[in-house]
C-alpha positions, 0 to 999 in steps of 0.5 A: 499500500502506498501513502499518499503525502501531498507534495513530498511522496507516494510510500517510499518514493519521494518527489524531487530525489533521483529515482537512482535512489530506488533502483536496485535489482530489476524492480522497474521496467523503464520506458524512455520518453517518446517524441513529445513527451516529457518524462521517462517512466519507470513501472514499478513491479512490485505494485499498480504504480509509475514514477514519471522524471525529468533528468532522473529526478522524480517529478509525478507518480501515478497509482492504479491499485492501494494508495490512500491519503490521510487513511482513505484508500482512493482507488475504489472510492466514489468522487462524490464520498471523495469531495465530502471526506476531504471537504473539497468544494467541487466548484472549485475544481477543473475537470476535463473528460478524456476518450479512449479509442475503445469509446470509454470516457473518464472524468479527470479531476485537477484538486491542485490544493492537494497535488492530486489529479484524479481520474474516474470512470463512469461509475463515479469511481476513482481508478487512477491517481496521479500525485505530483509536486 
C-alpha cells in the first residue's frame, strides 16, 4: 500500500529525488520518453504505480491500486465521497473528459490543493490517482 503525502512522496518514493536511489535489482520496467513526451517512466513491478522522471528526478507518480490519503483508500472510492471526506468544494475544481479509442471515457479532476489528479470512470469511481509536485 502506498501512502500519499501531498507534495512530498508516495510510499517510499520521494519527489525531487533521483530515481537511482530506488533502482536496486530489477524492480522496475523502464520506458524512455517518446517524441513529444516530457518524462521517462519507471513502472514498479511490486505494485500498480508508475514513476515519471525528468533528468532522473521524480516529478510525478501514478497509482492504480492500493494508494491512500489520510487513512482513506482512494482507488475504488466514489468521487462524491472524496469531495465530502476531504471537504473540497467541487466548484473550485477543474474537470475535463478524456475519451479512449475503445469508446470509454473518464472524468479527470485536478485537485491542485492536494497535488492530485483523479481519473474517474463512468461509475463515478476513482480508478487512477496522479500525484505531482
